[in-house]
C-alpha positions in Angstrom: -139.5 -96.7 -354.8 -140.4 -96.2 -351.2 -138.3 -94.2 -348.8 -137.3 -97.5 -347.1 -136.0 -98.8 -350.4 -134.0 -95.6 -351.1 -132.4 -95.9 -347.7 -131.5 -99.6 -348.3 -129.9 -98.8 -351.7 -128.0 -95.9 -350.3 -126.7 -97.9 -347.3 -125.7 -100.8 -349.6 -123.7 -98.5 -351.8 -121.9 -96.9 -348.9 -121.1 -100.4 -347.5 -119.7 -101.4 -350.8 -117.4 -98.3 -350.9 -116.2 -99.1 -347.4 -115.1 -102.5 -348.6 -113.4 -100.9 -351.5 -111.3 -98.7 -349.3 -110.4 -101.4 -346.8 -106.6 -101.9 -347.1 -105.1 -105.3 -347.9 -107.9 -106.7 -350.0 -106.8 -109.1 -352.7 -107.5 -108.4 -356.3 -110.6 -110.0 -357.7 -110.3 -112.4 -360.7 -107.5 -114.4 -359.0 -105.1 -116.1 -361.4 -102.8 -119.1 -361.0 -99.1 -119.2 -362.0 -98.7 -120.2 -365.6 -102.4 -120.1 -366.3 -103.6 -120.0 -369.9 -107.0 -119.2 -371.3 -108.7 -121.6 -373.7 -110.7 -119.9 -376.4 -114.4 -120.5 -376.7 -115.5 -122.4 -379.8 -118.5 -120.1 -380.3 -116.7 -116.8 -380.9 -119.2 -114.0 -381.8 -119.2 -113.1 -385.5 -118.1 -109.6 -386.5 -120.6 -106.8 -385.9 -122.3 -105.3 -389.0 -120.2 -102.7 -390.7 -122.4 -99.8 -389.9 -122.7 -100.6 -386.2 -120.6 -98.3 -383.9 -119.5 -100.7 -381.1 -116.5 -101.4 -378.9 -117.2 -104.6 -376.9 -115.7 -106.4 -374.0 -113.8 -109.6 -374.9 -114.6 -112.0 -372.1 -111.5 -114.2 -372.4 -109.3 -111.1 -371.9 -111.1 -110.1 -368.7 -108.6 -110.3 -365.8 -109.7 -107.6 -363.3 -112.7 -106.6 -361.3 -112.7 -103.1 -362.7 -112.7 -102.7 -366.5 -109.9 -100.4 -367.8 -111.3 -97.3 -369.6 -109.7 -98.2 -372.9 -111.4 -101.7 -372.8 -114.8 -100.5 -371.6 -117.5 -101.0 -374.1 -118.6 -98.1 -376.2 -122.0 -97.5 -377.9 -123.3 -94.4 -379.7 -126.9 -94.1 -380.7 -126.2 -90.8 -382.5 -122.9 -89.0 -383.1 -120.0 -88.7 -380.6 -119.8 -84.9 -379.8 -116.5 -83.3 -379.0 -117.1 -80.7 -376.3 -114.8 -78.0 -375.0 -114.9 -77.7 -371.3 -114.6 -73.9 -371.3 -117.7 -73.6 -373.4 -119.8 -76.3 -371.8 -122.6 -75.6 -369.3 -125.2 -77.7 -367.6 -128.7 -76.3 -367.3 -131.3 -77.4 -364.7 -134.6 -75.9 -365.8 -138.3 -76.6 -366.3 -140.6 -76.9 -363.4 -138.2 -75.7 -360.7 -138.3 -72.7 -358.5 -134.7 -71.7 -359.1 -133.2 -72.6 -362.5 -129.5 -73.3 -362.4 -126.6 -73.0 -364.9 -123.4 -74.7 -363.8 -119.9 -75.1 -365.1 -117.8 -78.3 -364.6 -115.8 -76.4 -362.0 -119.1 -75.6 -360.1 -119.9 -79.3 -360.1 -116.5 -80.3 -358.9 -116.7 -77.9 -356.1 -119.7 -79.7 -354.7 -119.5 -82.8 -352.5 -117.8 -85.7 -354.4 -119.1 -89.3 -354.2 -118.0 -92.6 -355.8 -119.9 -95.7 -356.8 -118.7 -98.9 -358.4 -121.3 -99.9 -360.9 -121.6 -102.6 -363.6 -123.0 -100.9 -366.7 -124.7 -103.2 -369.2 -126.3 -102.3 -372.5 -129.9 -103.4 -372.6 -129.2 -105.2 -376.0 -126.3 -107.3 -374.7 -126.7 -110.9 -375.9 -129.6 -109.8 -378.1 -127.6 -110.6 -381.3 -125.1 -113.3 -381.8 -122.3 -110.7 -382.4 -123.3 -108.6 -379.3 -121.8 -110.4 -376.3 -119.6 -107.9 -374.6 -121.8 -104.8 -374.0 -120.8 -104.6 -370.3 -118.1 -103.2 -368.0 -117.5 -102.2 -364.4 -116.0 -98.9 -363.4 -115.5 -96.7 -360.3 -117.6 -93.6 -361.2 -117.1 -90.3 -359.4 -119.1 -87.1 -359.4 -121.6 -85.1 -357.4 -124.9 -86.6 -356.3 -127.9 -85.5 -358.4 -130.5 -85.3 -355.6 -129.1 -82.4 -353.7 -128.9 -80.4 -356.9 -132.5 -81.1 -357.7 -133.4 -80.0 -354.1 -131.4 -76.8 -354.5 -133.3 -76.0 -357.7 -136.6 -76.6 -355.9 -138.8 -79.1 -357.7 -142.3 -77.8 -358.1 -145.1 -80.0 -357.0 -146.5 -80.6 -360.5 -143.1 -81.7 -361.8 -143.4 -85.5 -362.2 -140.7 -86.4 -364.7 -137.0 -85.5 -365.0 -135.6 -85.5 -368.5 -131.8 -85.8 -369.2 -130.7 -84.3 -372.5 -127.4 -85.2 -374.2 -125.4 -83.2 -376.7 -125.3 -86.2 -379.1 -127.8 -85.7 -382.0 -129.0 -87.4 -385.2 -131.9 -87.5 -387.6 -135.1 -89.4 -387.1 -137.5 -90.3 -389.9 -141.2 -90.2 -388.9 -144.5 -90.6 -390.7 -146.5 -87.4 -390.6 -150.1 -86.9 -391.6 -150.7 -84.0 -394.0 -153.7 -82.8 -396.0 -152.2 -84.7 -398.9 -151.9 -87.9 -396.9 -149.1 -89.5 -394.9 -145.5 -88.6 -395.8 -142.2 -89.1 -394.2 -140.4 -86.2 -392.5 -136.9 -86.0 -391.2 -136.4 -84.4 -387.8 -133.1 -83.5 -386.0 -133.2 -85.1 -382.5 -131.0 -84.9 -379.4 -130.6 -88.0 -377.3 -132.8 -87.9 -374.2 -134.0 -90.2 -371.5 -136.2 -89.6 -368.5 -137.1 -91.1 -365.2 -139.8 -90.3 -362.6 -139.3 -87.7 -359.9 -138.8 -90.4 -357.3 -136.3 -92.3 -359.3 -134.3 -89.2 -360.1 -134.1 -88.4 -356.4 -132.4 -91.8 -355.7 -129.3 -90.8 -353.6 -127.1 -93.1 -355.7 -127.5 -91.1 -358.9 -124.4 -89.2 -359.9 -123.5 -86.4 -362.2 -120.3 -88.1 -363.2 -117.1 -86.5 -364.3 -114.5 -89.2 -363.5 -114.2 -92.8 -364.5 -111.7 -95.1 -362.7 -109.8 -92.1 -361.3 -109.4 -90.3 -364.6 -111.4 -87.5 -366.2 -114.4 -88.9 -368.0 -113.2 -90.0 -371.5 -114.8 -88.4 -374.5 -116.3 -91.7 -375.7 -118.0 -92.1 -372.3 -119.6 -88.7 -372.2 -117.0 -86.0 -371.3 -117.4 -83.6 -369.6 -120.5 -85.0 -367.7 -122.8 -87.9 -367.8 -125.5 -89.3 -365.6 -124.7 -92.5 -363.7 -127.8 -94.2 -362.5 -126.7 -97.4 -360.6 -129.0 -100.3 -361.2 -130.3 -99.1 -364.6 -129.4 -100.3 -368.1 -126.9 -98.3 -370.0 -129.4 -96.3 -372.1 -130.6 -94.5 -368.9 -127.1 -93.3 -368.1 -127.1 -90.3 -370.5 -123.8 -89.2 -371.8 -122.6 -85.7 -372.8 -125.2 -84.3 -370.5 -126.2 -80.6 -371.2 -129.7 -80.1 -369.7 -131.8 -81.5 -367.0 -135.5 -80.6 -367.4 -138.3 -81.1 -365.0 -141.7 -81.5 -366.7 -145.3 -82.4 -365.9 -145.7 -85.1 -368.5 -144.0 -88.4 -369.3 -141.4 -88.2 -372.1 -142.5 -90.0 -375.2 -139.5 -89.6 -377.5 -137.8 -92.3 -379.5 -135.7 -93.6 -376.6 -138.6 -93.8 -374.1 -141.6 -94.8 -376.2 -140.5 -96.2 -379.6 -137.0 -97.6 -379.2 -135.6 -99.6 -376.3 -139.0 -101.2 -375.9 -139.4 -104.8 -374.9 -142.3 -106.5 -376.6 -143.6 -109.7 -375.0 -146.5 -112.1 -375.7 -148.6 -113.1 -372.7 -151.8 -115.1 -372.3 -154.6 -113.8 -370.2 -157.9 -115.7 -369.9 -156.8 -117.9 -372.7 -156.2 -115.0 -375.1 -152.9 -113.7 -376.4 -152.0 -110.3 -375.1 -149.0 -108.2 -376.3 -147.2 -106.0 -373.7 -144.7 -103.2 -374.4 -142.5 -101.9 -371.6 -139.7 -99.3 -371.7 -136.3 -100.6 -370.8 -135.4 -99.4 -367.3 -133.7 -101.2 -364.5 -131.1 -103.9 -365.1 -132.2 -107.6 -364.6 -130.5 -110.5 -363.0 -127.9 -112.2 -365.2 -124.7 -114.2 -365.4 -122.2 -115.3 -368.0 -119.4 -117.9 -368.2 -116.5 -115.6 -369.0 -113.5 -117.9 -369.7 -112.0 -121.4 -369.1 -108.4 -121.5 -367.8 -105.8 -124.2 -367.5 -102.9 -124.4 -365.1 -100.8 -127.6 -364.7 -103.6 -129.8 -366.0 -106.2 -128.2 -363.7 -109.1 -126.4 -365.3 -111.3 -123.6 -364.0 -114.4 -121.8 -365.2 -114.6 -118.1 -364.4 -117.5 -115.7 -365.0 -119.6 -112.9 -363.6 -123.1 -112.3 -362.2 -124.8 -108.9 -362.0 -128.1 -107.1 -362.3 -129.3 -107.5 -358.7 -128.1 -108.6 -355.3 -126.5 -111.8 -356.4 -126.5 -114.4 -353.6 -125.0 -117.3 -355.6 -124.2 -118.6 -359.0 -124.5 -122.2 -360.3 -122.8 -123.8 -363.3 -123.9 -126.6 -365.5 -121.5 -128.6 -367.7 -122.9 -130.6 -370.6 -126.5 -130.4 -369.3 -125.5 -132.1 -366.0 -126.4 -131.1 -362.4 -126.1 -127.5 -361.3 -122.9 -127.0 -359.3 -122.3 -124.2 -356.9 -119.6 -121.7 -358.0 -117.4 -119.8 -355.6 -118.0 -116.1 -355.5 -114.8 -114.0 -355.1 -115.6 -111.5 -352.3 -112.2 -109.9 -352.1 -113.6 -106.9 -353.8 -117.3 -106.2 -354.1 -119.9 -103.4 -354.1 -123.6 -103.4 -354.2 -124.0 -102.3 -357.8 -121.0 -104.2 -359.2 -120.8 -107.7 -360.7 -119.8 -110.7 -358.7 -116.9 -112.6 -360.0 -117.3 -116.4 -359.6 -115.3 -119.5 -360.4 -115.7 -123.3 -360.5 -112.8 -125.7 -360.4 -113.4 -128.2 -363.2 -111.7 -131.3 -361.9 -111.4 -133.9 -364.7 -112.9 -132.7 -368.0 -112.7 -135.3 -370.7 -111.0 -134.4 -373.9 -113.4 -133.0 -376.6 -116.2 -130.5 -376.9 -118.2 -129.4 -373.8 -121.0 -126.8 -373.0 -120.9 -124.5 -370.0 -123.9 -122.7 -368.7 -124.4 -120.4 -365.7 -127.3 -119.0 -363.8 -127.4 -116.4 -361.1 -129.8 -116.5 -358.0 -130.5 -113.3 -356.1 -131.0 -112.8 -352.4 -134.8 -113.3 -352.8 -134.4 -116.6 -354.6 -135.2 -115.4 -358.1 -133.3 -117.5 -360.7 -132.0 -116.3 -364.0 -134.4 -117.9 -366.5 -133.4 -120.5 -369.1 -133.5 -119.7 -372.8 -136.8 -121.6 -373.1 -138.5 -120.0 -370.1 -141.7 -118.2 -371.3 -140.3 -114.9 -370.0 -137.5 -115.2 -372.5 -139.0 -117.3 -375.3 -142.1 -115.1 -375.7 -140.0 -111.9 -375.9 -140.1 -110.6 -379.4 -137.4 -107.9 -379.2 -133.7 -108.3 -378.4 -133.7 -105.9 -375.4 -133.3 -107.4 -371.9 -131.9 -110.7 -373.2 -131.3 -112.2 -369.7 -131.7 -115.9 -370.5 -129.0 -118.3 -369.3 -125.9 -118.1 -371.5 -124.3 -121.3 -372.8 -120.8 -121.4 -374.2 -118.9 -124.1 -376.0 -115.3 -125.1 -375.3 -112.9 -127.8 -376.5 -110.6 -129.6 -374.0 -107.5 -130.9 -375.7 
């Protein structure tokens, strides 16, 4: 990212915070007296028994910020329980001055906030996985000044973030006797380039919505990287390591990989890319009724959303109204469309987001989505089914 881009992102985030602190702003997700929510017909099936998930229920969404106890939870490995008194953060590797810090040390540093919509890269990748998203006000100390204080050496090109959560990974190993499987203990880790790590919006986060970071969300410290999918926002952070090679572990090179078929010069080509920055997306959240009047409400995120359009029963795309009473650069935009006279019976509702550069959220049959062979980055237009009594 160029310096100009870094400045633009930083200014946008600060502008968003200024809006948040302006007194007298109305709450987003406006409701009407006596309003009731109609349930979607296509409710997601239960998650597989072994899957450790807590997901957002769209019909219950009634505020711009997602309460901590309703915020989605995902664990790739275990959920460590960490005592603050024993915890330390190490900043090591290719730095001139390695650092070891306590939580008190970090809280003594300059404090910043960012409102950021965090989405799992697998959201909508399975029929049962439709609520891996939430928006919170995250607070902590910026990462970039800490990296500068440690003194990044010139040959350090990659910054690795290690979590305390751990598990076992089974790998094939070649031995003199042939190939056999070995089981290796692994800690969760993700990395980003030196330039991306120095983005001024990245936070070493210890607060969520004004409260200490909950255990399920990474207490005592996690990385918050606004604009990136959830996997990059490492929880239970214990070590930041600067190195001279790209990280090639499970979560950078083998898992969280999008596989897509492409055609070049008439020949099929398969591309594999590591999940990184969030992509443009929107979802119809709920349909409400008040005094015989219907309204469709939803959210758009994953980029600078300029507008959202809604399609009912495959008809024309209609412009939704974006609620700008509360907004921040990295947060979702809440939108609504008054549905004047829906006929009784079953209907479909689809939404699509358009960003400030005119990019449109792709349809499900768009080659960008249809030729994707993995469930990560499922950003195709979402259609929901509803019955009007």
